[in-house]
C-alpha positions in Angstrom: 62.8 65.0 4.2 64.7 62.7 1.9 68.5 62.2 2.1 69.1 64.4 -0.9 67.3 67.3 0.6 69.1 66.9 3.9 72.6 66.5 2.4 75.0 69.4 3.0 76.0 71.1 -0.2 79.7 70.5 -1.0 82.3 72.1 -3.3 80.4 75.3 -3.9 83.4 76.8 -5.8 86.6 78.3 -4.7 88.9 81.2 -5.6 92.5 81.7 -6.6 94.6 83.1 -3.7 94.7 86.9 -3.6 96.1 89.4 -1.2 94.1 90.3 2.0 92.6 93.7 1.3 92.3 94.8 4.9 96.1 94.1 5.3 96.8 95.9 2.0 94.8 99.0 3.1 96.9 99.2 6.3 100.1 99.3 4.2 101.7 102.0 2.1 99.8 101.6 -1.1 101.6 102.2 -4.3 100.2 102.2 -7.9 101.6 98.7 -8.8 99.8 97.3 -5.7 96.5 98.9 -6.7 96.6 98.0 -10.4 94.5 94.8 -10.1 91.8 96.8 -8.3 91.6 99.9 -10.5 88.8 100.0 -13.1 86.4 102.2 -14.8 83.6 102.3 -12.2 80.8 103.2 -14.7 78.5 106.1 -14.1 78.5 107.6 -10.5 75.4 107.2 -8.3 72.6 109.6 -8.8 69.8 111.1 -6.7 66.9 112.8 -8.4 64.6 115.2 -6.4 61.1 115.8 -7.7 58.7 118.1 -5.9 61.0 118.2 -2.9 61.1 114.4 -2.6 63.9 112.0 -3.5 62.5 110.1 -6.5 65.2 107.5 -6.3 64.6 106.5 -2.7 64.3 102.7 -2.4 60.8 101.7 -1.1 60.2 100.9 2.6 58.0 98.0 3.6 56.7 97.5 7.2 56.5 93.8 8.0 54.4 94.4 11.1 51.8 96.0 9.0 52.0 93.3 6.4 51.2 90.7 9.0 48.4 92.7 10.6 45.0 91.5 9.2 43.6 95.1 9.4 46.5 96.8 7.7 48.0 94.0 5.6 46.2 94.7 2.3 47.5 98.2 1.9 51.1 97.3 2.9 50.9 94.2 0.6 50.3 96.6 -2.3 53.5 98.5 -1.4 55.4 95.2 -1.4 53.9 94.2 -4.8 55.0 97.6 -6.2 58.5 97.3 -4.7 58.9 93.8 -6.2 57.6 94.7 -9.6 59.2 98.1 -10.0 62.4 98.0 -8.0 63.4 94.5 -7.0 64.8 96.1 -3.8 63.2 97.4 -0.7 64.0 98.2 3.0 62.1 96.2 5.6 61.3 97.9 8.9 59.3 96.7 11.9 60.5 93.2 11.1 60.5 91.8 14.6 64.2 91.0 14.9 65.0 92.2 18.4 67.4 95.1 18.7 69.6 93.1 21.1 70.0 90.4 18.4 71.0 92.9 15.8 73.3 94.8 18.1 75.0 91.6 19.3 75.7 90.3 15.7 77.0 93.8 14.6 79.5 93.9 17.5 80.7 90.4 16.9 81.1 90.9 13.1 83.1 94.0 13.7 85.1 92.2 16.4 86.0 89.4 14.0 87.6 91.8 11.5 89.5 93.5 14.3 91.3 90.2 15.0 95.0 89.9 13.9 95.3 88.6 10.3 96.8 85.3 11.5 93.8 84.6 13.7 91.3 85.3 10.8 93.3 83.1 8.4 92.7 80.2 10.7 89.3 80.2 9.2 90.5 80.6 5.6 88.7 78.9 2.7 89.9 75.5 1.6 90.8 74.8 -2.1 87.6 74.3 -4.1 85.3 75.6 -1.3 83.6 79.0 -0.7 83.0 78.6 3.0 85.4 80.5 5.3 87.4 83.7 5.2 88.8 85.0 1.8 87.4 85.9 -1.5 84.7 84.6 -3.9 84.9 83.5 -7.5 88.4 84.8 -8.4 89.0 82.6 -11.4 91.9 84.2 -13.3 95.1 86.2 -12.7 93.8 88.9 -15.1 90.5 89.4 -13.3 89.9 92.8 -11.6 89.6 92.4 -7.9 87.1 93.8 -5.4 88.4 96.1 -2.7 87.0 93.9 0.1 87.5 90.7 2.1 84.6 88.4 2.8 83.6 85.6 5.2 81.1 83.1 3.9 79.2 80.6 6.2 76.4 78.2 5.8 73.9 78.9 8.6 70.6 77.2 8.0 69.5 74.5 8.5 71.9 73.7 11.3 73.1 70.4 9.6 74.5 72.5 6.8 77.0 74.2 9.1 80.6 73.4 9.1 81.6 74.6 12.5 85.4 74.4 11.8 84.8 77.7 9.9 82.9 79.3 12.8 85.4 81.3 15.0 85.7 81.0 18.7 86.6 84.7 19.0 84.8 86.9 19.6 83.5 84.4 22.2 79.9 85.2 21.5 80.2 85.1 17.7 78.6 81.7 17.2 75.7 82.3 19.5 74.9 85.8 18.1 75.1 84.6 14.5 72.9 81.6 15.2 70.2 83.8 16.8 70.4 86.4 14.0 70.3 83.8 11.2 67.2 82.2 12.6 65.4 85.5 13.0 66.3 86.6 9.5 65.1 83.3 8.0 61.8 83.9 9.7 61.6 87.3 8.1 62.4 85.8 4.7 59.7 83.2 5.1 57.1 85.8 6.1 57.9 88.0 3.1 57.8 85.1 0.6 54.5 84.0 2.0 53.0 87.4 1.3 54.7 87.5 -2.1 52.9 84.3 -2.9 49.6 85.7 -1.9 50.3 88.9 -4.0 51.0 86.7 -7.0 47.9 84.5 -6.6 50.0 81.4 -5.9 47.6 78.9 -4.3 50.2 77.0 -2.3 52.5 79.4 -0.5 55.0 76.6 0.2 56.0 76.9 -3.5 57.5 80.3 -2.6 58.5 79.8 1.1 60.5 76.7 0.2 63.2 79.0 -1.2 63.9 80.1 2.4 64.7 76.5 3.4 68.4 77.1 3.4 70.5 80.1 4.3 74.1 81.2 3.9 75.7 84.5 4.9 78.4 86.6 3.3 80.0 89.0 5.7 81.7 91.8 3.9 84.6 94.0 5.0 85.3 97.1 2.9 88.4 99.0 4.0 88.7 102.7 3.1 90.8 103.5 0.1 91.9 107.1 0.2 94.2 106.7 -2.7 91.6 105.7 -5.3 88.2 105.2 -3.7 86.5 106.4 -6.9 88.5 104.0 -9.1 87.9 100.7 -7.1 84.8 98.8 -6.3 84.0 96.9 -3.1 81.8 94.5 -4.9 81.5 94.1 -8.7 78.1 94.6 -10.4 76.0 91.4 -10.1 72.6 90.0 -9.4 72.1 87.4 -6.6 71.8 83.9 -7.8 69.5 82.9 -4.9 65.9 83.4 -3.9 65.7 86.3 -1.4 68.6 88.2 0.1 68.3 90.2 3.3 71.2 92.6 4.0 72.1 94.2 7.3 74.2 97.3 6.9 76.4 96.9 10.0 78.1 100.3 9.5 76.3 103.6 9.0 78.4 104.2 5.9 76.7 104.2 2.5 78.0 101.8 -0.2 75.3 99.7 -1.7 74.0 100.9 -5.0 71.4 99.4 -7.4 71.0 99.8 -11.1 67.7 101.3 -12.1 66.8 102.9 -15.5 70.5 102.9 -16.5 71.6 104.8 -13.3 73.2 103.7 -10.1 71.0 104.5 -7.1 72.5 104.6 -3.6 70.7 102.7 -0.9 71.1 104.8 2.2 71.5 102.8 5.5 68.2 103.0 7.4 68.8 102.4 11.1 67.4 99.0 12.1 66.2 98.1 8.6 67.0 95.0 6.5 67.5 95.6 2.8 65.7 92.9 0.8 66.3 92.1 -2.8 64.7 89.8 -5.3 67.2 87.1 -6.5 67.5 85.2 -9.7 65.5 82.2 -8.3 62.5 84.5 -7.7 62.7 85.8 -11.2 62.6 82.1 -12.4 59.6 81.2 -10.1 57.6 84.3 -11.2 58.5 83.7 -14.9 60.1 87.1 -15.0 57.3 89.1 -13.3 59.7 90.0 -10.5 63.2 90.9 -11.9 66.5 90.2 -10.2 68.3 93.6 -10.1 72.0 94.3 -10.6 73.8 96.0 -7.7 77.3 96.8 -6.6 79.2 98.2 -3.6 81.4 101.3 -3.6 84.0 102.1 -1.0 84.6 105.2 1.2 87.8 107.2 1.1 88.1 107.4 4.9 85.7 105.0 6.6 85.5 101.2 6.7 82.2 99.5 6.0 80.8 96.1 7.2 77.7 94.4 6.0 76.1 90.9 6.2 74.0 89.4 3.4 71.8 86.5 4.2 71.1 84.5 1.1 68.0 82.3 1.1 67.5 79.4 -1.3 65.8 76.0 -1.5 67.4 72.9 0.1 69.1 70.3 -2.0 66.5 67.9 -3.3 64.1 70.6 -4.4 63.4 72.0 -7.9 63.3 75.5 -9.4 60.8 76.1 -12.1 58.3 78.8 -13.2 55.2 78.5 -11.1 52.0 77.3 -12.8 50.1 80.4 -11.8 52.9 82.6 -13.4 52.9 80.8 -16.7 49.2 80.6 -17.1 48.4 79.9 -20.8 51.6 81.5 -21.9 55.1 79.9 -22.2 57.7 79.3 -19.5 60.6 81.6 -20.0 63.0 79.6 -17.8 64.2 76.1 -17.4 63.1 73.5 -14.8 66.1 72.5 -12.9 67.1 70.7 -9.6 68.8 72.8 -6.9 71.9 70.6 -7.3 72.1 71.2 -11.1 71.4 74.9 -10.6 74.4 75.2 -8.3 76.5 73.4 -10.8 75.3 75.7 -13.6 76.0 78.7 -11.4 79.6 77.6 -10.8 80.2 76.9 -14.5 78.7 80.3 -15.4 81.0 82.0 -12.9 84.1 80.2 -14.4 83.0 81.3 -17.9 82.4 84.8 -16.8 78.7 84.6 -17.7 75.4 85.3 -16.0 73.5 82.2 -14.9 70.2 83.8 -16.0 71.4 83.6 -19.7 71.7 79.9 -19.2 68.4 79.6 -17.5 66.3 81.3 -20.2 64.4 79.2 -22.7 65.1 80.5 -26.2 61.9 81.5 -28.0 
């Protein structure tokens, strides 16, 4: 690995200071306080039942079957369909031990139960995204998400800045380290099978986008005053390769946009929710699409989740794969990971979607 690839990413973008939402939710909320959070939340989520079955249920893929030589082909077809038609799927039988999942769940919930002053000891620094706070708040007029977040670089170990890793709960560092390594393995396995499905001769061209990992830990307080007028997370697509989400709480909140409707993703016990990110859309030259999604909040119950974002290490390059272009034309630019991150930040500041900047005009 050369020096550029091993270097830790720096200055990944900061946010303007905003109120702590967990603290706000515990106070006597009045309309002026809520004004920056209130918005038109678009159409409500829908569920369509056809022949007694939920036609809007996100596909479920069994990783154990995918890796089984006798069962893999049939399950790979399910994965292919999920990537082509949904961009989202739930992963079961993924091999992450229950004790690893249970431990990280308890420690994440434990962190948010700490006094605000203790959590703020790990606050983001100016110009940086790592730490406790918010992401990409760039103007005083911007509508805010009804959530607090905690962002950490987790893989490879040299990317970590341990000053942002809390000492309380006492097992937090160990449980997150174990969980992040397990989830990175799952991401690598899924990408390897995606490469095979796509006819990519060298699977490393896909698995390299699991070379680095960061996590966003989300805390969504209840909002009894206006839960249907606020959003926990604004509609967006993930500007990474592959995201694996653990729904820590058994409270629904994640929704994906499909055919113009918002579809709820019901928490499936023990499952990881996978979604195709913008980078996979680039690598597949648009065959697999990155899907817009959002998070809504509950009137009475809090919700916690942890999203593990996988991307290539610095020093690598993103470009449509040769097998995906064939004799046609590349739809997306070739770009270094470093320049992609810069483009992402400038797009966020301008309120634009990075994929608009990545597309090659016909």
